[in-house]
A tleap script that builds the chain and sets N, CA, C and O, in Angstrom:
source leaprc.protein.ff14SB
mol = sequence {
  NMET THR ASP ASN GLY ASN GLU THR ASP ALA
  LEU ALA GLU TYR TYR GLU THR HIE GLU LEU
  THR GLU ASP GLU ILE MET GLY ALA GLU PRO
  ALA GLU ALA ARG PRO ALA ASP THR VAL MET
  ILE THR THR SER LEU ARG LEU PRO LYS PRO
  VAL MET ASP GLU VAL ARG ARG ARG ALA GLN
  VAL ARG GLY VAL ARG PRO THR SER ILE MET
  ARG GLU TRP ILE GLU ALA ALA ILE ALA ASP
  GLN GLU ALA THR VAL PRO LEU SER VAL ILE
  THR ALA ALA VAL ALA GLU TYR GLN HIE ARG
  LYS ALA CSER
}
set mol.1.N position { 0.844 -1.170 0.000 }
set mol.1.CA position { 0.000 0.000 0.000 }
set mol.1.C position { 0.890 1.234 0.000 }
set mol.1.O position { 1.800 1.342 0.821 }
set mol.2.N position { 0.639 2.146 -0.896 }
set mol.2.CA position { 1.405 3.382 -0.918 }
set mol.2.C position { 0.630 4.459 -0.204 }
set mol.2.O position { -0.599 4.501 -0.246 }
set mol.3.N position { 1.362 5.320 0.445 }
set mol.3.CA position { 0.737 6.382 1.226 }
set mol.3.C position { 1.361 7.695 0.806 }
set mol.3.O position { 2.570 7.880 0.948 }
set mol.4.N position { 0.563 8.601 0.295 }
set mol.4.CA position { 1.106 9.877 -0.150 }
set mol.4.C position { 1.264 10.870 0.992 }
set mol.4.O position { 1.568 12.039 0.756 }
set mol.5.N position { 1.067 10.432 2.191 }
set mol.5.CA position { 1.239 11.305 3.348 }
set mol.5.C position { -0.065 11.828 3.894 }
set mol.5.O position { -0.140 12.167 5.075 }
set mol.6.N position { -1.096 11.905 3.076 }
set mol.6.CA position { -2.377 12.438 3.549 }
set mol.6.C position { -2.998 11.557 4.626 }
set mol.6.O position { -3.486 12.057 5.639 }
set mol.7.N position { -2.979 10.250 4.404 }
set mol.7.CA position { -3.557 9.332 5.388 }
set mol.7.C position { -2.746 9.369 6.681 }
set mol.7.O position { -3.316 9.388 7.771 }
set mol.8.N position { -1.436 9.380 6.566 }
set mol.8.CA position { -0.577 9.444 7.746 }
set mol.8.C position { -0.799 10.736 8.511 }
set mol.8.O position { -0.896 10.730 9.738 }
set mol.9.N position { -0.878 11.849 7.782 }
set mol.9.CA position { -1.122 13.140 8.433 }
set mol.9.C position { -2.476 13.160 9.134 }
set mol.9.O position { -2.599 13.674 10.246 }
set mol.10.N position { -3.484 12.601 8.483 }
set mol.10.CA position { -4.821 12.566 9.087 }
set mol.10.C position { -4.821 11.718 10.351 }
set mol.10.O position { -5.424 12.099 11.355 }
set mol.11.N position { -4.149 10.569 10.310 }
set mol.11.CA position { -4.066 9.716 11.498 }
set mol.11.C position { -3.299 10.408 12.623 }
set mol.11.O position { -3.705 10.353 13.784 }
set mol.12.N position { -2.194 11.057 12.276 }
set mol.12.CA position { -1.402 11.761 13.292 }
set mol.12.C position { -2.233 12.854 13.946 }
set mol.12.O position { -2.214 13.000 15.168 }
set mol.13.N position { -2.954 13.614 13.155 }
set mol.13.CA position { -3.801 14.685 13.699 }
set mol.13.C position { -4.869 14.112 14.619 }
set mol.13.O position { -5.120 14.649 15.698 }
set mol.14.N position { -5.501 13.017 14.189 }
set mol.14.CA position { -6.547 12.401 14.997 }
set mol.14.C position { -6.009 11.961 16.360 }
set mol.14.O position { -6.597 12.272 17.395 }
set mol.15.N position { -4.892 11.237 16.352 }
set mol.15.CA position { -4.383 10.692 17.602 }
set mol.15.C position { -3.721 11.740 18.495 }
set mol.15.O position { -3.519 11.488 19.683 }
set mol.16.N position { -3.380 12.905 17.952 }
set mol.16.CA position { -2.850 13.980 18.785 }
set mol.16.C position { -3.960 14.777 19.450 }
set mol.16.O position { -3.708 15.517 20.401 }
set mol.17.N position { -5.190 14.634 18.959 }
set mol.17.CA position { -6.296 15.423 19.509 }
set mol.17.C position { -7.386 14.573 20.142 }
set mol.17.O position { -8.362 15.125 20.650 }
set mol.18.N position { -7.258 13.259 20.130 }
set mol.18.CA position { -8.256 12.363 20.700 }
set mol.18.C position { -7.608 11.402 21.683 }
set mol.18.O position { -6.472 10.965 21.493 }
set mol.19.N position { -8.337 11.085 22.720 }
set mol.19.CA position { -7.860 10.149 23.725 }
set mol.19.C position { -8.218 8.724 23.296 }
set mol.19.O position { -9.279 8.497 22.716 }
set mol.20.N position { -7.344 7.779 23.579 }
set mol.20.CA position { -7.607 6.374 23.304 }
set mol.20.C position { -8.117 5.707 24.573 }
set mol.20.O position { -7.700 6.059 25.676 }
set mol.21.N position { -9.021 4.743 24.416 }
set mol.21.CA position { -9.459 3.967 25.566 }
set mol.21.C position { -8.394 2.929 25.887 }
set mol.21.O position { -7.537 2.625 25.057 }
set mol.22.N position { -8.456 2.396 27.083 }
set mol.22.CA position { -7.489 1.370 27.473 }
set mol.22.C position { -7.602 0.151 26.566 }
set mol.22.O position { -6.591 -0.468 26.233 }
set mol.23.N position { -8.835 -0.206 26.157 }
set mol.23.CA position { -9.022 -1.344 25.255 }
set mol.23.C position { -8.350 -1.102 23.913 }
set mol.23.O position { -7.769 -2.022 23.337 }
set mol.24.N position { -8.424 0.144 23.399 }
set mol.24.CA position { -7.778 0.463 22.133 }
set mol.24.C position { -6.257 0.361 22.260 }
set mol.24.O position { -5.581 -0.135 21.358 }
set mol.25.N position { -5.736 0.830 23.376 }
set mol.25.CA position { -4.291 0.776 23.587 }
set mol.25.C position { -3.825 -0.670 23.715 }
set mol.25.O position { -2.843 -1.072 23.090 }
set mol.26.N position { -4.537 -1.449 24.530 }
set mol.26.CA position { -4.119 -2.828 24.773 }
set mol.26.C position { -4.310 -3.709 23.535 }
set mol.26.O position { -3.634 -4.729 23.405 }
set mol.27.N position { -5.216 -3.339 22.622 }
set mol.27.CA position { -5.467 -4.125 21.429 }
set mol.27.C position { -4.569 -3.761 20.268 }
set mol.27.O position { -4.675 -4.358 19.196 }
set mol.28.N position { -3.694 -2.799 20.456 }
set mol.28.CA position { -2.818 -2.352 19.367 }
set mol.28.C position { -1.800 -3.428 19.023 }
set mol.28.O position { -1.437 -4.258 19.857 }
set mol.29.N position { -1.358 -3.392 17.795 }
set mol.29.CA position { -0.327 -4.324 17.350 }
set mol.29.C position { 0.963 -4.052 18.129 }
set mol.29.O position { 1.293 -2.892 18.374 }
set mol.30.N position { 1.692 -5.090 18.519 }
set mol.30.CA position { 2.949 -4.867 19.243 }
set mol.30.C position { 3.983 -4.170 18.361 }
set mol.30.O position { 4.023 -4.379 17.148 }
set mol.31.N position { 4.807 -3.349 18.978 }
set mol.31.CA position { 5.878 -2.656 18.242 }
set mol.31.C position { 6.929 -3.668 17.816 }
set mol.31.O position { 7.034 -4.755 18.385 }
set mol.32.N position { 7.700 -3.295 16.812 }
set mol.32.CA position { 8.786 -4.168 16.376 }
set mol.32.C position { 9.763 -4.367 17.531 }
set mol.32.O position { 9.921 -3.493 18.383 }
set mol.33.N position { 10.411 -5.519 17.548 }
set mol.33.CA position { 11.367 -5.809 18.612 }
set mol.33.C position { 12.517 -4.802 18.571 }
set mol.33.O position { 13.027 -4.467 17.501 }
set mol.34.N position { 12.910 -4.332 19.735 }
set mol.34.CA position { 14.025 -3.388 19.865 }
set mol.34.C position { 15.003 -3.958 20.875 }
set mol.34.O position { 14.654 -4.853 21.645 }
set mol.35.N position { 16.230 -3.445 20.876 }
set mol.35.CA position { 17.180 -3.879 21.906 }
set mol.35.C position { 16.597 -3.620 23.297 }
set mol.35.O position { 15.816 -2.686 23.479 }
set mol.36.N position { 16.970 -4.433 24.263 }
set mol.36.CA position { 16.393 -4.372 25.602 }
set mol.36.C position { 16.490 -2.990 26.235 }
set mol.36.O position { 15.600 -2.602 26.992 }
set mol.37.N position { 17.552 -2.236 25.943 }
set mol.37.CA position { 17.703 -0.939 26.595 }
set mol.37.C position { 16.834 0.153 25.966 }
set mol.37.O position { 16.791 1.268 26.488 }
set mol.38.N position { 16.141 -0.135 24.862 }
set mol.38.CA position { 15.279 0.864 24.237 }
set mol.38.C position { 13.828 0.409 24.127 }
set mol.38.O position { 13.048 1.011 23.390 }
set mol.39.N position { 13.459 -0.639 24.845 }
set mol.39.CA position { 12.074 -1.095 24.817 }
set mol.39.C position { 11.192 0.014 25.381 }
set mol.39.O position { 11.475 0.569 26.442 }
set mol.40.N position { 10.132 0.326 24.664 }
set mol.40.CA position { 9.214 1.371 25.083 }
set mol.40.C position { 7.981 0.729 25.720 }
set mol.40.O position { 7.446 -0.252 25.204 }
set mol.41.N position { 7.546 1.279 26.822 }
set mol.41.CA position { 6.374 0.793 27.539 }
set mol.41.C position { 5.262 1.817 27.393 }
set mol.41.O position { 5.495 3.014 27.559 }
set mol.42.N position { 4.067 1.362 27.085 }
set mol.42.CA position { 2.918 2.251 26.986 }
set mol.42.C position { 2.225 2.308 28.332 }
set mol.42.O position { 2.022 1.287 28.988 }
set mol.43.N position { 1.866 3.514 28.734 }
set mol.43.CA position { 1.156 3.689 29.987 }
set mol.43.C position { 0.025 4.682 29.794 }
set mol.43.O position { 0.058 5.513 28.886 }
set mol.44.N position { -0.957 4.590 30.640 }
set mol.44.CA position { -2.078 5.515 30.591 }
set mol.44.C position { -1.842 6.614 31.619 }
set mol.44.O position { -1.431 6.339 32.746 }
set mol.45.N position { -2.097 7.833 31.235 }
set mol.45.CA position { -1.851 8.973 32.106 }
set mol.45.C position { -3.048 9.894 32.050 }
set mol.45.O position { -3.460 10.302 30.964 }
set mol.46.N position { -3.618 10.231 33.197 }
set mol.46.CA position { -4.754 11.138 33.249 }
set mol.46.C position { -4.248 12.516 33.651 }
set mol.46.O position { -3.585 12.676 34.676 }
set mol.47.N position { -4.568 13.498 32.837 }
set mol.47.CA position { -4.166 14.877 33.095 }
set mol.47.C position { -5.384 15.777 33.002 }
set mol.47.O position { -6.311 15.489 32.245 }
set mol.48.N position { -5.394 16.866 33.765 }
set mol.48.CA position { -6.476 17.839 33.595 }
set mol.48.C position { -6.441 18.385 32.163 }
set mol.48.O position { -5.364 18.549 31.590 }
set mol.49.N position { -7.598 18.662 31.593 }
set mol.49.CA position { -7.671 19.140 30.214 }
set mol.49.C position { -6.801 20.365 29.963 }
set mol.49.O position { -6.122 20.412 28.938 }
set mol.50.N position { -6.788 21.376 30.864 }
set mol.50.CA position { -5.937 22.535 30.596 }
set mol.50.C position { -4.449 22.167 30.502 }
set mol.50.O position { -3.706 22.773 29.730 }
set mol.51.N position { -4.026 21.194 31.275 }
set mol.51.CA position { -2.622 20.764 31.227 }
set mol.51.C position { -2.338 20.095 29.885 }
set mol.51.O position { -1.331 20.394 29.244 }
set mol.52.N position { -3.224 19.188 29.455 }
set mol.52.CA position { -2.998 18.510 28.180 }
set mol.52.C position { -3.082 19.489 27.021 }
set mol.52.O position { -2.345 19.353 26.045 }
set mol.53.N position { -3.964 20.469 27.112 }
set mol.53.CA position { -4.037 21.501 26.068 }
set mol.53.C position { -2.713 22.243 25.959 }
set mol.53.O position { -2.247 22.533 24.857 }
set mol.54.N position { -2.106 22.551 27.104 }
set mol.54.CA position { -0.815 23.254 27.099 }
set mol.54.C position { 0.299 22.355 26.564 }
set mol.54.O position { 1.185 22.822 25.849 }
set mol.55.N position { 0.256 21.082 26.905 }
set mol.55.CA position { 1.237 20.130 26.368 }
set mol.55.C position { 1.133 20.106 24.843 }
set mol.55.O position { 2.145 20.169 24.145 }
set mol.56.N position { -0.087 20.016 24.335 }
set mol.56.CA position { -0.289 19.998 22.881 }
set mol.56.C position { 0.204 21.292 22.236 }
set mol.56.O position { 0.821 21.263 21.171 }
set mol.57.N position { -0.069 22.426 22.884 }
set mol.57.CA position { 0.362 23.714 22.347 }
set mol.57.C position { 1.882 23.776 22.262 }
set mol.57.O position { 2.439 24.161 21.234 }
set mol.58.N position { 2.550 23.394 23.350 }
set mol.58.CA position { 4.018 23.430 23.370 }
set mol.58.C position { 4.618 22.454 22.362 }
set mol.58.O position { 5.628 22.749 21.724 }
set mol.59.N position { 3.990 21.297 22.225 }
set mol.59.CA position { 4.477 20.322 21.250 }
set mol.59.C position { 4.330 20.872 19.833 }
set mol.59.O position { 5.224 20.706 19.003 }
set mol.60.N position { 3.229 21.512 19.565 }
set mol.60.CA position { 3.006 22.079 18.231 }
set mol.60.C position { 4.038 23.154 17.923 }
set mol.60.O position { 4.553 23.221 16.807 }
set mol.61.N position { 4.346 24.003 18.916 }
set mol.61.CA position { 5.361 25.046 18.725 }
set mol.61.C position { 6.697 24.425 18.353 }
set mol.61.O position { 7.411 24.943 17.494 }
set mol.62.N position { 7.033 23.318 18.997 }
set mol.62.CA position { 8.314 22.652 18.729 }
set mol.62.C position { 8.268 21.725 17.532 }
set mol.62.O position { 9.309 21.248 17.081 }
set mol.63.N position { 7.072 21.460 17.006 }
set mol.63.CA position { 6.940 20.583 15.852 }
set mol.63.C position { 7.108 19.120 16.185 }
set mol.63.O position { 7.577 18.338 15.358 }
set mol.64.N position { 6.722 18.742 17.405 }
set mol.64.CA position { 6.801 17.338 17.819 }
set mol.64.C position { 5.432 16.893 18.321 }
set mol.64.O position { 4.525 17.706 18.502 }
set mol.65.N position { 5.303 15.614 18.539 }
set mol.65.CA position { 4.039 15.073 19.057 }
set mol.65.C position { 3.981 15.291 20.564 }
set mol.65.O position { 5.018 15.319 21.226 }
set mol.66.N position { 2.780 15.444 21.109 }
set mol.66.CA position { 2.646 15.637 22.561 }
set mol.66.C position { 3.317 14.528 23.372 }
set mol.66.O position { 3.942 14.802 24.396 }
set mol.67.N position { 3.192 13.290 22.923 }
set mol.67.CA position { 3.822 12.202 23.674 }
set mol.67.C position { 5.338 12.312 23.660 }
set mol.67.O position { 5.998 11.920 24.622 }
set mol.68.N position { 5.891 12.839 22.582 }
set mol.68.CA position { 7.344 13.001 22.505 }
set mol.68.C position { 7.838 14.037 23.505 }
set mol.68.O position { 8.840 13.819 24.186 }
set mol.69.N position { 7.140 15.161 23.593 }
set mol.69.CA position { 7.579 16.211 24.513 }
set mol.69.C position { 7.374 15.767 25.967 }
set mol.69.O position { 8.184 16.089 26.836 }
set mol.70.N position { 6.286 15.028 26.229 }
set mol.70.CA position { 6.076 14.520 27.584 }
set mol.70.C position { 7.177 13.544 27.966 }
set mol.70.O position { 7.663 13.570 29.097 }
set mol.71.N position { 7.581 12.673 27.024 }
set mol.71.CA position { 8.669 11.724 27.286 }
set mol.71.C position { 9.972 12.465 27.575 }
set mol.71.O position { 10.717 12.087 28.478 }
set mol.72.N position { 10.248 13.529 26.802 }
set mol.72.CA position { 11.446 14.340 27.051 }
set mol.72.C position { 11.435 14.908 28.462 }
set mol.72.O position { 12.435 14.834 29.176 }
set mol.73.N position { 10.299 15.474 28.860 }
set mol.73.CA position { 10.211 16.087 30.193 }
set mol.73.C position { 10.405 15.057 31.295 }
set mol.73.O position { 11.105 15.315 32.274 }
set mol.74.N position { 9.794 13.906 31.141 }
set mol.74.CA position { 9.926 12.856 32.162 }
set mol.74.C position { 11.366 12.365 32.237 }
set mol.74.O position { 11.916 12.207 33.327 }
set mol.75.N position { 11.977 12.121 31.077 }
set mol.75.CA position { 13.369 11.665 31.056 }
set mol.75.C position { 14.299 12.707 31.668 }
set mol.75.O position { 15.241 12.356 32.378 }
set mol.76.N position { 14.042 13.985 31.397 }
set mol.76.CA position { 14.866 15.063 31.969 }
set mol.76.C position { 14.705 15.118 33.482 }
set mol.76.O position { 15.679 15.315 34.208 }
set mol.77.N position { 13.478 14.945 33.956 }
set mol.77.CA position { 13.237 14.977 35.404 }
set mol.77.C position { 13.928 13.812 36.102 }
set mol.77.O position { 14.440 13.970 37.210 }
set mol.78.N position { 13.945 12.660 35.472 }
set mol.78.CA position { 14.612 11.495 36.061 }
set mol.78.C position { 16.124 11.680 36.039 }
set mol.78.O position { 16.816 11.300 36.983 }
set mol.79.N position { 16.629 12.263 34.962 }
set mol.79.CA position { 18.076 12.480 34.844 }
set mol.79.C position { 18.575 13.488 35.871 }
set mol.79.O position { 19.695 13.360 36.366 }
set mol.80.N position { 17.764 14.483 36.197 }
set mol.80.CA position { 18.156 15.524 37.149 }
set mol.80.C position { 17.209 15.498 38.343 }
set mol.80.O position { 16.212 16.219 38.371 }
set mol.81.N position { 17.525 14.667 39.320 }
set mol.81.CA position { 16.638 14.494 40.467 }
set mol.81.C position { 16.594 15.723 41.367 }
set mol.81.O position { 15.739 15.817 42.247 }
set mol.82.N position { 17.503 16.658 41.156 }
set mol.82.CA position { 17.509 17.898 41.929 }
set mol.82.C position { 16.639 18.975 41.283 }
set mol.82.O position { 16.474 20.061 41.839 }
set mol.83.N position { 16.085 18.674 40.110 }
set mol.83.CA position { 15.272 19.654 39.390 }
set mol.83.C position { 14.020 19.999 40.196 }
set mol.83.O position { 13.467 19.158 40.904 }
set mol.84.N position { 13.595 21.232 40.072 }
set mol.84.CA position { 12.381 21.666 40.757 }
set mol.84.C position { 11.164 21.374 39.893 }
set mol.84.O position { 11.268 21.223 38.676 }
set mol.85.N position { 10.016 21.298 40.541 }
set mol.85.CA position { 8.772 21.090 39.820 }
set mol.85.C position { 8.393 22.408 39.148 }
set mol.85.O position { 8.375 23.444 39.813 }
set mol.86.N position { 8.091 22.397 37.844 }
set mol.86.CA position { 7.725 23.641 37.153 }
set mol.86.C position { 6.481 24.273 37.765 }
set mol.86.O position { 5.568 23.579 38.212 }
set mol.87.N position { 6.462 25.596 37.775 }
set mol.87.CA position { 5.329 26.341 38.331 }
set mol.87.C position { 4.027 25.967 37.630 }
set mol.87.O position { 2.976 25.923 38.269 }
set mol.88.N position { 4.081 25.700 36.338 }
set mol.88.CA position { 2.870 25.343 35.600 }
set mol.88.C position { 2.250 24.051 36.130 }
set mol.88.O position { 1.027 23.906 36.136 }
set mol.89.N position { 3.082 23.119 36.573 }
set mol.89.CA position { 2.570 21.862 37.131 }
set mol.89.C position { 1.904 22.123 38.475 }
set mol.89.O position { 0.838 21.577 38.759 }
set mol.90.N position { 2.523 22.950 39.296 }
set mol.90.CA position { 1.949 23.289 40.601 }
set mol.90.C position { 0.627 24.036 40.414 }
set mol.90.O position { -0.354 23.751 41.100 }
set mol.91.N position { 0.607 24.989 39.486 }
set mol.91.CA position { -0.606 25.760 39.224 }
set mol.91.C position { -1.731 24.846 38.748 }
set mol.91.O position { -2.870 24.989 39.191 }
set mol.92.N position { -1.427 23.917 37.860 }
set mol.92.CA position { -2.440 22.982 37.365 }
set mol.92.C position { -2.961 22.097 38.495 }
set mol.92.O position { -4.157 21.811 38.555 }
set mol.93.N position { -2.086 21.667 39.379 }
set mol.93.CA position { -2.506 20.833 40.505 }
set mol.93.C position { -3.421 21.610 41.444 }
set mol.93.O position { -4.413 21.068 41.931 }
set mol.94.N position { -3.097 22.874 41.701 }
set mol.94.CA position { -3.937 23.715 42.558 }
set mol.94.C position { -5.308 23.905 41.915 }
set mol.94.O position { -6.331 23.798 42.592 }
set mol.95.N position { -5.335 24.186 40.614 }
set mol.95.CA position { -6.601 24.378 39.907 }
set mol.95.C position { -7.458 23.117 39.974 }
set mol.95.O position { -8.667 23.189 40.199 }
set mol.96.N position { -6.820 21.958 39.776 }
set mol.96.CA position { -7.554 20.694 39.851 }
set mol.96.C position { -8.089 20.467 41.259 }
set mol.96.O position { -9.228 20.029 41.420 }
set mol.97.N position { -7.291 20.756 42.274 }
set mol.97.CA position { -7.724 20.612 43.662 }
set mol.97.C position { -8.929 21.502 43.952 }
set mol.97.O position { -9.912 21.057 44.544 }
set mol.98.N position { -8.845 22.766 43.529 }
set mol.98.CA position { -9.943 23.716 43.765 }
set mol.98.C position { -11.217 23.269 43.045 }
set mol.98.O position { -12.317 23.406 43.580 }
set mol.99.N position { -11.064 22.741 41.846 }
set mol.99.CA position { -12.206 22.268 41.089 }
set mol.99.C position { -12.876 21.100 41.808 }
set mol.99.O position { -14.101 21.052 41.926 }
set mol.100.N position { -12.069 20.166 42.283 }
set mol.100.CA position { -12.627 18.997 42.999 }
set mol.100.C position { -13.273 19.403 44.310 }
set mol.100.O position { -14.311 18.865 44.696 }
set mol.101.N position { -12.653 20.354 44.990 }
set mol.101.CA position { -13.190 20.820 46.277 }
set mol.101.C position { -14.534 21.518 46.077 }
set mol.101.O position { -15.428 21.393 46.913 }
set mol.102.N position { -14.679 22.248 44.978 }
set mol.102.CA position { -15.906 22.979 44.688 }
set mol.102.C position { -17.040 22.045 44.251 }
set mol.102.O position { -18.215 22.397 44.363 }
set mol.103.N position { -16.689 20.866 43.757 }
set mol.103.CA position { -17.729 19.910 43.266 }
set mol.103.C position { -18.465 19.233 44.380 }
set mol.103.O position { -19.351 18.417 44.128 }
savepdb mol mol.pdb
quit
C-alpha cells in the first residue's frame, strides 16, 4: 500500500487530539522488537484538560508530538533528580484541587 502522506497526516492529527481507551491501547499491534535498553512501555496517564491543552500547544510550537515532549520532560526529570517542579505543574494541581473541592 502506498501512502502519499495524507492518510498518515490525518491519522497523526486524529491521535494527537483524541484520547484512546485502554481497550484500544491494549489491542494495538505490538511494536517491532528493539534492543532491551530501548524497549518502550505504553502507559495511561490522566491529566487535567488545561494541562494537556498546554502540552499539545508546546508540542506544536516545537513541531513534535505531545507524547514526545512529555517523554522528554519525564526523562529530563529522572536524569536531574535535583530539578524543581515547574510552576505550571503546581498551578495545574492547585486548579484541579480547587475544582474537585468545589464539586
